[in-house]
N, C-alpha and C positions, 0 to 999 in steps of 0.2 A: 443494413451498418450506418450508423449516425455520422454526415459529416461536419455537423455543428454542435459534435461532441465536445463540451466545456468543463474537465474535472476538476475546474476552482469552482462551481454554482453549487450555492446552498445548500442542493438538495443532493450534491455527491454527484452531480454527472449521471443520475442513475438513468437507465431507458424506463420509465414509465409504464410502457408497454410489454416489457420483456417479462420473463419467467422470474427473473432473481430479484426484479421488485418487488414482488407479490412474496417472496420468501421473509420470514420472522429474521429482524436485525440480529436476534440472540443468536437463532441459527446459524447465520453467515458467520459470527463472529468466533464461535467454538470450532467451524469448521475449519477457521484460518489458525484457529490456533493449532488443532492437530496437525492439520497438517504442517504448520510453522514447527512445533517439536516433532513431528517424524522424519522432517530432514534432518534436524540439528541433531537426532540422535544417530548419524551413521558415524562410521568412525573417521578420522581425518585425512585419512586416504582414498576415502571413498569416490570414484569419482563417473565410475559407469554406470553403479545402481541408482545415480540420481536424476538419470536420465528420464526414464518413465515419471519422475514429477514434473516434467513440462505440459504434461496432459493437466495438470490441473488450470496453470493461467491461462490454457489455451481454449477449455472449455467454458470458464469462466469468463475470457474475455468473447467467448462468440455468443455465450449463451445472455451474455450484458449489454451486448450489441457495444464494449468497446473500443474503439480503433486499436490496433497494432501500435503508429504512431503516435496516438497519445498517451498510452500507455510509457511507449518508451522513451518517449521524450520528460516522464516524470520519474524515469528511471535512473537516466545520465547521470543527474549531480552527485546519486548515491556511489556510482563504479566506482570515481578517483578512491574513493574510503574504502571499497573493498580490495582494490588492488594492490591500495600499498599496504593494508593488511596481511595481504597475502603474501606481499613480494617477500615482506622479513622470513620466509620460511625457506627460502633457499639457501639463503645466509647460515642456516641453524641445521638440516638436515641435507645432508650431502651425502649420504649412504646409496647406492644402485639398484632401485628397487627391481627394474627389470631392464632387458638389452631388446632394440628394437631394430633391424638392420645396421646392427654397429655403434649405434648410437644409444648410449646409457640415460637412463629415466632417472635422477637421482627423488628420493621420496619429499624431498623438499617440493619437485617439480606439482608430483601429486596433492601434498596438502595444500600448496600456493592454488592451485585448479578448482579443488573442491571448495575451499575456503569461498572463493571470486563465485563459483557457480551456486553453494548453499544462500550466499548472503542476496546474489541476484533472485534468484528462486522465492526466496520470504518476500524481498522489498517489495518483490514484482505480485506476493500474494497478497499484501497488506492495499496496494496501489489499487487494485483488483474490488478489494472488500470496499473502499471507501469512493470508488467510482461506481459503484453498483448500491451502495446504502446509504439512504435518504441522511443529513445529519440527524433533521430533525426524529427517526426511528431509533438511533443511536441513544441522543438525551432525555427520550420518553424512558427507554431503557434503563438508563442511570437515573432517574428519576423514581423511578420503582423498583430499584435496587434498594434503596434506602440509603442514598450519601445524601453529604449535605449539600441542598439546595444551588448555593455557589459554583460545587465544582460540575455539574453538568452545564451550568449556566456559561461559566469560563471557556468548555469545551464545543459550546455551541458557537459564541462570539470569536473566539479564533478560526473555527473553521470557515463561518463567514466571511468573516471579515483578513483573512489572510491576503485574498486576492488584494485589499485593498489597500494594505499595507507594501506589497509587492508592485501595484502601483504607485506608490509614492516613492518606493525605491529606485524606478522605474524613470520617476520625473526628475529626481534628482540626481540619475547619472546623466541623462541627456544634460541636462543643466553645465552641470559639469563639464562634460564633454562638447558643448557649444562654449562655454568661456576657459577653456584649456588648450584650444588649437584643436579639437574632434581627436582626441590621443585617445588610445587603450585603457579601460581601467580607470582606478582610482589611485592617485602616485601615494606612496606610503608616507610621504608630511601630510596628505589631506584624510587620511583616512578618520582620525579621529573625528574632524570635525563634520564629516561625511555623516560620520553614526549619530553624533551630536543631534544635528538638522535633521536627520529621519526620524529622531526620537521626540525632538521637538514638535516636528508635522503631528509624527502618528499621534502622541497624546493631545495635540489641539483639536486631530481629524476622530478619535476616540469621545472626547468631551462634545462635540457635537452631537455622533452618534448614540451615547447616551441620552443626553438632552432630549433626540428627538425620540428616542422608547421612551423615555419617561411621560413624557406627551400622551404617549399613543397606549399608555395604560401599561406599558413591559413588566412592572414590578408589581401592579395586584394581578397579574396574571400567573405572577410566579410563586405569588401568598394564596392565590386560589386556583389549583391546578387544575379543577372540573371547567376551568375555563377551557384552557388549552387541551383537553382530553379531545380525541377526536372521535365522533357517532362509532361504537361498534359496528362491525359491516355485519351482512344479514350470513344467518348460519350457514347456508349452503356455503358460502362464501369460505367463510372463518374454518367449516372441516377442510374445504380443499385446498387453503393454505395453508393447514395444519399437517396433512397428509404429505403435500408438497414440500413442507421444512424438513418434515419428518424425513421422505424419502432421500432428500438430499443430502443431509446429514449422516446418514446410515451410510450411504454410496461414496462418499467423500473419506469414511474410516473407515472402510470396508478395503476402496481403493488401498487408502493406506498402509493397512495394517498385510494386504499383499504385496505390497510392495517394498514395505520393511522386509520381511521374511523370507519371500522369496525372491532370488537373484532373477530376476524378469531380462534383463538383457544375456545373459547367460543362459538362459532357459532358450532363448527366441536362436541366439548364435547356436546352441547346439540341437535344436530343429533344423536352423537351416544346414548345417552341415552334414548332418543326416541325409537329408532331402536330397540333396544336390550337391553330394561330394562324387 
């Protein structure tokens, strides 16, 4: 496991020696799409049937050498929104679904848990996709898809320099804390000025970055894609990479189909009960 793993790096933080790094970016995007669609296709009260889908983030994290702490750290900001959306179901679905040891469990509790669980699974899948896929591979795929050139460029610049924006925000936060008695957070009265200062500093930094890119011929590279297209890999590596990508996509699709149409937790429970009763 890579201790210096950086999920905000320009190459997506991917482990270049890992299997997932060599897979085609389009295959990884398709696999993530299939996974998310399958997870979201369950009934809103399904909780137990979602548990087998934990295997996907566990397997991707292991194959991509993504530390659990790094992925959880990226997941935490999304959790309050998931919880807030799920808690509202407790107010609208109060009918009893079942009773456990005399405690009634409402349908609202099931839908709340299911919504939070599904949101965590989908967000984690997207986090692992960005962590194991280099940015340039995604932008190359977007350029080959026929999109206007400014859209892949906008995506690439956002991914590459979101860390710069975060660093500017942290710098402003430290300056504000030093001038405000080291208070926690930004006072509501000053939030407008804080955002305005961040915007102005971001514009100034963006202009500097844009000038540096122009001096290095970035616009010429966009107008002539042949200069930026990497050399094709040897035939043997290409064949092996295509076979691995196809096997990966088939494995994900097959697993999602099995977990979607077969109640695996119930099947395992019945087997366990039949063996040890």
